A tleap script that builds the chain and sets N, CA, C and O, in Angstrom:
source leaprc.protein.ff14SB
mol = sequence {
  NMET ILE SER PRO PHE TYR GLN THR ARG LYS
  ARG ASP VAL ASP ILE HIE ILE LEU LYS THR
  ASN ILE ASN ASN LYS LEU ARG VAL ASN THR
  ILE LYS LEU LEU PHE ASN ALA HIE PRO ASP
  ILE ILE LYS TRP SER ILE ASP LEU GLU ASP
  ILE ASP LYS VAL LEU ARG ILE GLU THR THR
  LYS THR LEU SER LYS ASP ASP LEU ILE GLU
  GLN ILE LYS ALA ARG GLY PHE GLN CYS GLU
  GLU LEU CILE
}
set mol.1.N position { 0.837 -1.183 0.000 }
set mol.1.CA position { 0.000 0.000 0.000 }
set mol.1.C position { 0.883 1.249 0.000 }
set mol.1.O position { 1.857 1.329 0.748 }
set mol.2.N position { 0.540 2.201 -0.828 }
set mol.2.CA position { 1.291 3.452 -0.935 }
set mol.2.C position { 0.691 4.461 0.052 }
set mol.2.O position { -0.527 4.618 0.143 }
set mol.3.N position { 1.573 5.134 0.781 }
set mol.3.CA position { 1.109 6.085 1.779 }
set mol.3.C position { 0.416 7.277 1.115 }
set mol.3.O position { 0.760 7.641 -0.009 }
set mol.4.N position { -0.554 7.886 1.798 }
set mol.4.CA position { -1.239 9.066 1.259 }
set mol.4.C position { -0.276 10.217 0.966 }
set mol.4.O position { -0.470 10.957 0.002 }
set mol.5.N position { 0.763 10.370 1.794 }
set mol.5.CA position { 1.754 11.421 1.559 }
set mol.5.C position { 2.427 11.230 0.202 }
set mol.5.O position { 2.558 12.185 -0.564 }
set mol.6.N position { 2.853 10.005 -0.097 }
set mol.6.CA position { 3.531 9.734 -1.360 }
set mol.6.C position { 2.589 9.932 -2.534 }
set mol.6.O position { 2.997 10.462 -3.568 }
set mol.7.N position { 1.337 9.516 -2.396 }
set mol.7.CA position { 0.378 9.682 -3.483 }
set mol.7.C position { 0.161 11.159 -3.787 }
set mol.7.O position { 0.057 11.533 -4.955 }
set mol.8.N position { 0.092 11.998 -2.772 }
set mol.8.CA position { -0.067 13.433 -2.973 }
set mol.8.C position { 1.162 14.019 -3.640 }
set mol.8.O position { 1.045 14.804 -4.580 }
set mol.9.N position { 2.330 13.648 -3.166 }
set mol.9.CA position { 3.570 14.173 -3.743 }
set mol.9.C position { 3.743 13.719 -5.186 }
set mol.9.O position { 4.217 14.490 -6.021 }
set mol.10.N position { 3.371 12.497 -5.489 }
set mol.10.CA position { 3.512 11.949 -6.836 }
set mol.10.C position { 2.724 12.774 -7.854 }
set mol.10.O position { 3.158 12.921 -8.997 }
set mol.11.N position { 1.588 13.307 -7.457 }
set mol.11.CA position { 0.771 14.117 -8.367 }
set mol.11.C position { 1.432 15.457 -8.672 }
set mol.11.O position { 1.119 16.079 -9.688 }
set mol.12.N position { 2.330 15.906 -7.820 }
set mol.12.CA position { 2.979 17.200 -7.985 }
set mol.12.C position { 4.276 17.118 -8.790 }
set mol.12.O position { 4.978 18.118 -8.936 }
set mol.13.N position { 4.593 15.942 -9.309 }
set mol.13.CA position { 5.870 15.721 -9.993 }
set mol.13.C position { 5.633 15.270 -11.436 }
set mol.13.O position { 4.764 14.441 -11.705 }
set mol.14.N position { 6.417 15.827 -12.352 }
set mol.14.CA position { 6.454 15.356 -13.740 }
set mol.14.C position { 7.752 14.602 -13.942 }
set mol.14.O position { 8.788 14.983 -13.397 }
set mol.15.N position { 7.700 13.541 -14.718 }
set mol.15.CA position { 8.898 12.785 -15.058 }
set mol.15.C position { 9.123 12.918 -16.563 }
set mol.15.O position { 8.242 12.613 -17.367 }
set mol.16.N position { 10.322 13.379 -16.926 }
set mol.16.CA position { 10.677 13.577 -18.328 }
set mol.16.C position { 11.779 12.592 -18.695 }
set mol.16.O position { 12.774 12.467 -17.982 }
set mol.17.N position { 11.595 11.894 -19.811 }
set mol.17.CA position { 12.586 10.955 -20.322 }
set mol.17.C position { 13.074 11.518 -21.653 }
set mol.17.O position { 12.298 11.669 -22.596 }
set mol.18.N position { 14.368 11.826 -21.717 }
set mol.18.CA position { 14.919 12.526 -22.866 }
set mol.18.C position { 16.105 11.778 -23.472 }
set mol.18.O position { 16.880 11.132 -22.767 }
set mol.19.N position { 16.225 11.882 -24.785 }
set mol.19.CA position { 17.379 11.364 -25.524 }
set mol.19.C position { 18.356 12.527 -25.679 }
set mol.19.O position { 17.960 13.625 -26.071 }
set mol.20.N position { 19.641 12.286 -25.369 }
set mol.20.CA position { 20.628 13.369 -25.418 }
set mol.20.C position { 21.910 12.917 -26.107 }
set mol.20.O position { 22.050 11.758 -26.500 }
set mol.21.N position { 22.830 13.844 -26.243 }
set mol.21.CA position { 24.185 13.513 -26.700 }
set mol.21.C position { 25.207 13.732 -25.571 }
set mol.21.O position { 26.395 13.925 -25.830 }
set mol.22.N position { 24.740 13.699 -24.346 }
set mol.22.CA position { 25.616 13.832 -23.175 }
set mol.22.C position { 26.280 12.476 -22.979 }
set mol.22.O position { 25.663 11.547 -22.457 }
set mol.23.N position { 27.538 12.362 -23.399 }
set mol.23.CA position { 28.143 11.032 -23.504 }
set mol.23.C position { 29.398 10.803 -22.662 }
set mol.23.O position { 30.052 9.768 -22.795 }
set mol.24.N position { 29.736 11.760 -21.799 }
set mol.24.CA position { 30.901 11.534 -20.939 }
set mol.24.C position { 30.762 12.352 -19.653 }
set mol.24.O position { 29.888 13.210 -19.528 }
set mol.25.N position { 31.645 12.060 -18.711 }
set mol.25.CA position { 31.563 12.693 -17.375 }
set mol.25.C position { 31.740 14.210 -17.439 }
set mol.25.O position { 31.125 14.934 -16.656 }
set mol.26.N position { 32.563 14.694 -18.350 }
set mol.26.CA position { 32.760 16.137 -18.482 }
set mol.26.C position { 31.455 16.824 -18.867 }
set mol.26.O position { 31.105 17.864 -18.309 }
set mol.27.N position { 30.743 16.242 -19.815 }
set mol.27.CA position { 29.455 16.803 -20.224 }
set mol.27.C position { 28.429 16.687 -19.098 }
set mol.27.O position { 27.620 17.592 -18.893 }
set mol.28.N position { 28.466 15.578 -18.378 }
set mol.28.CA position { 27.556 15.412 -17.237 }
set mol.28.C position { 27.818 16.507 -16.207 }
set mol.28.O position { 26.875 17.088 -15.667 }
set mol.29.N position { 29.079 16.790 -15.932 }
set mol.29.CA position { 29.415 17.830 -14.958 }
set mol.29.C position { 28.927 19.205 -15.410 }
set mol.29.O position { 28.542 20.030 -14.582 }
set mol.30.N position { 28.941 19.451 -16.709 }
set mol.30.CA position { 28.449 20.728 -17.237 }
set mol.30.C position { 26.959 20.878 -16.962 }
set mol.30.O position { 26.506 21.926 -16.502 }
set mol.31.N position { 26.212 19.838 -17.244 }
set mol.31.CA position { 24.764 19.894 -17.059 }
set mol.31.C position { 24.388 19.781 -15.580 }
set mol.31.O position { 23.329 20.252 -15.164 }
set mol.32.N position { 25.245 19.166 -14.810 }
set mol.32.CA position { 25.018 19.009 -13.368 }
set mol.32.C position { 24.880 20.373 -12.685 }
set mol.32.O position { 24.076 20.531 -11.767 }
set mol.33.N position { 25.657 21.346 -13.129 }
set mol.33.CA position { 25.574 22.691 -12.565 }
set mol.33.C position { 24.173 23.276 -12.727 }
set mol.33.O position { 23.640 23.900 -11.810 }
set mol.34.N position { 23.587 23.068 -13.896 }
set mol.34.CA position { 22.229 23.550 -14.148 }
set mol.34.C position { 21.212 22.804 -13.291 }
set mol.34.O position { 20.390 23.421 -12.613 }
set mol.35.N position { 21.271 21.492 -13.326 }
set mol.35.CA position { 20.260 20.680 -12.648 }
set mol.35.C position { 20.293 20.822 -11.137 }
set mol.35.O position { 19.240 20.922 -10.508 }
set mol.36.N position { 21.461 20.833 -10.551 }
set mol.36.CA position { 21.553 20.909 -9.095 }
set mol.36.C position { 21.169 22.285 -8.548 }
set mol.36.O position { 20.764 22.402 -7.392 }
set mol.37.N position { 21.293 23.312 -9.366 }
set mol.37.CA position { 20.960 24.668 -8.926 }
set mol.37.C position { 19.513 25.056 -9.247 }
set mol.37.O position { 19.014 26.054 -8.727 }
set mol.38.N position { 18.844 24.285 -10.086 }
set mol.38.CA position { 17.494 24.636 -10.524 }
set mol.38.C position { 16.472 24.253 -9.447 }
set mol.38.O position { 16.413 23.090 -9.050 }
set mol.39.N position { 15.668 25.207 -8.970 }
set mol.39.CA position { 14.731 24.918 -7.882 }
set mol.39.C position { 13.582 23.983 -8.276 }
set mol.39.O position { 12.959 23.384 -7.399 }
set mol.40.N position { 13.293 23.846 -9.558 }
set mol.40.CA position { 12.183 23.008 -9.998 }
set mol.40.C position { 12.601 21.590 -10.372 }
set mol.40.O position { 11.747 20.765 -10.698 }
set mol.41.N position { 13.897 21.292 -10.331 }
set mol.41.CA position { 14.371 19.941 -10.621 }
set mol.41.C position { 14.569 19.218 -9.295 }
set mol.41.O position { 15.365 19.633 -8.452 }
set mol.42.N position { 13.830 18.135 -9.134 }
set mol.42.CA position { 13.840 17.385 -7.881 }
set mol.42.C position { 14.937 16.324 -7.901 }
set mol.42.O position { 15.698 16.185 -6.943 }
set mol.43.N position { 15.009 15.592 -8.985 }
set mol.43.CA position { 15.933 14.464 -9.084 }
set mol.43.C position { 16.234 14.225 -10.561 }
set mol.43.O position { 15.366 14.412 -11.414 }
set mol.44.N position { 17.460 13.813 -10.859 }
set mol.44.CA position { 17.803 13.521 -12.246 }
set mol.44.C position { 18.876 12.456 -12.307 }
set mol.44.O position { 19.624 12.242 -11.353 }
set mol.45.N position { 18.938 11.790 -13.456 }
set mol.45.CA position { 19.990 10.805 -13.701 }
set mol.45.C position { 20.170 10.655 -15.203 }
set mol.45.O position { 19.269 10.952 -15.987 }
set mol.46.N position { 21.344 10.191 -15.585 }
set mol.46.CA position { 21.630 9.957 -16.990 }
set mol.46.C position { 22.318 8.603 -17.137 }
set mol.46.O position { 23.177 8.240 -16.333 }
set mol.47.N position { 21.936 7.873 -18.154 }
set mol.47.CA position { 22.510 6.558 -18.423 }
set mol.47.C position { 23.509 6.689 -19.565 }
set mol.47.O position { 23.124 6.700 -20.735 }
set mol.48.N position { 24.781 6.787 -19.228 }
set mol.48.CA position { 25.821 6.938 -20.241 }
set mol.48.C position { 26.063 5.652 -21.020 }
set mol.48.O position { 26.672 5.683 -22.089 }
set mol.49.N position { 25.594 4.525 -20.501 }
set mol.49.CA position { 25.777 3.239 -21.170 }
set mol.49.C position { 24.730 3.009 -22.263 }
set mol.49.O position { 24.965 2.241 -23.195 }
set mol.50.N position { 23.601 3.658 -22.152 }
set mol.50.CA position { 22.526 3.492 -23.127 }
set mol.50.C position { 22.883 4.194 -24.433 }
set mol.50.O position { 23.527 5.243 -24.417 }
set mol.51.N position { 22.477 3.631 -25.545 }
set mol.51.CA position { 22.788 4.217 -26.854 }
set mol.51.C position { 22.179 5.611 -27.015 }
set mol.51.O position { 22.734 6.458 -27.715 }
set mol.52.N position { 21.029 5.846 -26.359 }
set mol.52.CA position { 20.353 7.141 -26.453 }
set mol.52.C position { 20.764 8.119 -25.356 }
set mol.52.O position { 20.238 9.230 -25.284 }
set mol.53.N position { 21.707 7.709 -24.500 }
set mol.53.CA position { 22.168 8.566 -23.387 }
set mol.53.C position { 20.958 9.157 -22.670 }
set mol.53.O position { 20.808 10.375 -22.572 }
set mol.54.N position { 20.104 8.275 -22.173 }
set mol.54.CA position { 18.810 8.645 -21.610 }
set mol.54.C position { 18.969 9.478 -20.341 }
set mol.54.O position { 19.661 9.099 -19.397 }
set mol.55.N position { 18.306 10.615 -20.360 }
set mol.55.CA position { 18.281 11.538 -19.241 }
set mol.55.C position { 16.879 11.485 -18.636 }
set mol.55.O position { 15.890 11.743 -19.321 }
set mol.56.N position { 16.803 11.149 -17.356 }
set mol.56.CA position { 15.526 11.067 -16.643 }
set mol.56.C position { 15.509 12.176 -15.603 }
set mol.56.O position { 16.399 12.268 -14.757 }
set mol.57.N position { 14.484 13.016 -15.679 }
set mol.57.CA position { 14.409 14.173 -14.787 }
set mol.57.C position { 13.030 14.233 -14.143 }
set mol.57.O position { 12.010 14.169 -14.829 }
set mol.58.N position { 13.010 14.357 -12.814 }
set mol.58.CA position { 11.779 14.595 -12.075 }
set mol.58.C position { 11.731 16.086 -11.757 }
set mol.58.O position { 12.668 16.641 -11.183 }
set mol.59.N position { 10.628 16.724 -12.137 }
set mol.59.CA position { 10.494 18.165 -11.923 }
set mol.59.C position { 9.165 18.487 -11.265 }
set mol.59.O position { 8.251 17.663 -11.227 }
set mol.60.N position { 9.077 19.701 -10.749 }
set mol.60.CA position { 7.785 20.190 -10.286 }
set mol.60.C position { 6.930 20.466 -11.513 }
set mol.60.O position { 7.438 20.535 -12.633 }
set mol.61.N position { 5.650 20.621 -11.299 }
set mol.61.CA position { 4.715 20.882 -12.403 }
set mol.61.C position { 4.966 22.245 -13.058 }
set mol.61.O position { 4.503 22.486 -14.172 }
set mol.62.N position { 5.690 23.131 -12.382 }
set mol.62.CA position { 5.898 24.480 -12.919 }
set mol.62.C position { 6.938 24.516 -14.030 }
set mol.62.O position { 7.001 25.495 -14.773 }
set mol.63.N position { 7.751 23.481 -14.164 }
set mol.63.CA position { 8.773 23.439 -15.220 }
set mol.63.C position { 8.277 22.544 -16.344 }
set mol.63.O position { 8.136 21.335 -16.163 }
set mol.64.N position { 8.015 23.128 -17.492 }
set mol.64.CA position { 7.485 22.352 -18.616 }
set mol.64.C position { 8.609 21.593 -19.323 }
set mol.64.O position { 9.785 21.940 -19.216 }
set mol.65.N position { 8.215 20.569 -20.034 }
set mol.65.CA position { 9.160 19.770 -20.811 }
set mol.65.C position { 9.871 20.643 -21.844 }
set mol.65.O position { 11.081 20.523 -22.033 }
set mol.66.N position { 9.129 21.511 -22.503 }
set mol.66.CA position { 9.719 22.371 -23.532 }
set mol.66.C position { 10.743 23.342 -22.947 }
set mol.66.O position { 11.794 23.569 -23.547 }
set mol.67.N position { 10.446 23.910 -21.791 }
set mol.67.CA position { 11.410 24.802 -21.127 }
set mol.67.C position { 12.672 24.045 -20.740 }
set mol.67.O position { 13.786 24.549 -20.885 }
set mol.68.N position { 12.482 22.836 -20.249 }
set mol.68.CA position { 13.611 22.007 -19.850 }
set mol.68.C position { 14.512 21.696 -21.051 }
set mol.68.O position { 15.731 21.844 -20.974 }
set mol.69.N position { 13.909 21.271 -22.145 }
set mol.69.CA position { 14.670 20.955 -23.353 }
set mol.69.C position { 15.386 22.196 -23.878 }
set mol.69.O position { 16.537 22.115 -24.308 }
set mol.70.N position { 14.719 23.329 -23.843 }
set mol.70.CA position { 15.322 24.588 -24.302 }
set mol.70.C position { 16.560 24.941 -23.465 }
set mol.70.O position { 17.575 25.371 -24.013 }
set mol.71.N position { 16.478 24.761 -22.146 }
set mol.71.CA position { 17.614 25.065 -21.275 }
set mol.71.C position { 18.794 24.133 -21.544 }
set mol.71.O position { 19.948 24.561 -21.501 }
set mol.72.N position { 18.512 22.878 -21.817 }
set mol.72.CA position { 19.578 21.920 -22.125 }
set mol.72.C position { 20.225 22.260 -23.464 }
set mol.72.O position { 21.450 22.237 -23.586 }
set mol.73.N position { 19.413 22.575 -24.463 }
set mol.73.CA position { 19.935 22.928 -25.792 }
set mol.73.C position { 20.737 24.227 -25.742 }
set mol.73.O position { 21.699 24.390 -26.493 }
set mol.74.N position { 20.348 25.152 -24.862 }
set mol.74.CA position { 21.054 26.427 -24.733 }
set mol.74.C position { 22.482 26.227 -24.254 }
set mol.74.O position { 23.327 27.103 -24.436 }
set mol.75.N position { 22.756 25.093 -23.648 }
set mol.75.CA position { 24.108 24.769 -23.191 }
set mol.75.C position { 24.878 23.938 -24.208 }
set mol.75.O position { 25.952 23.413 -23.912 }
set mol.76.N position { 24.317 23.823 -25.416 }
set mol.76.CA position { 25.032 23.188 -26.520 }
set mol.76.C position { 24.812 21.694 -26.670 }
set mol.76.O position { 25.543 21.039 -27.413 }
set mol.77.N position { 23.828 21.142 -25.985 }
set mol.77.CA position { 23.565 19.713 -26.085 }
set mol.77.C position { 22.357 19.448 -26.971 }
set mol.77.O position { 21.458 20.281 -27.085 }
set mol.78.N position { 22.350 18.279 -27.593 }
set mol.78.CA position { 21.173 17.829 -28.319 }
set mol.78.C position { 20.240 17.190 -27.301 }
set mol.78.O position { 20.685 16.520 -26.369 }
set mol.79.N position { 18.951 17.402 -27.488 }
set mol.79.CA position { 18.009 16.867 -26.525 }
set mol.79.C position { 16.626 16.794 -27.174 }
set mol.79.O position { 16.170 17.747 -27.807 }
set mol.80.N position { 15.970 15.643 -27.003 }
set mol.80.CA position { 14.612 15.492 -27.489 }
set mol.80.C position { 13.872 14.480 -26.627 }
set mol.80.O position { 14.483 13.628 -25.982 }
set mol.81.N position { 12.567 14.584 -26.626 }
set mol.81.CA position { 11.768 13.658 -25.821 }
set mol.81.C position { 11.894 12.250 -26.400 }
set mol.81.O position { 11.836 12.053 -27.614 }
set mol.82.N position { 12.065 11.290 -25.517 }
set mol.82.CA position { 12.154 9.900 -25.923 }
set mol.82.C position { 10.768 9.290 -25.794 }
set mol.82.O position { 10.180 9.261 -24.713 }
set mol.83.N position { 10.266 8.810 -26.903 }
set mol.83.CA position { 8.892 8.279 -26.906 }
set mol.83.C position { 8.937 6.766 -26.898 }
set mol.83.O position { 7.891 6.118 -26.899 }
savepdb mol mol.pdb
quit
């Protein structure tokens, strides 16, 4: 059984799954500065072993997917929603 607290919090979170070209630790460190300082990003991870370099980001509802992708692209990375 899932606690009522978790169910409420889960509704307040968006999960974005993105395909990127972030393919090494140096690039991860570059994007880490953005993600760790952003107040609307709750949790994130990237799979450097995956062919699509999958970036998974949990955000508050106030940060849209398009804004997130735009911020990543502004730092010189390729990024698109993984369907």
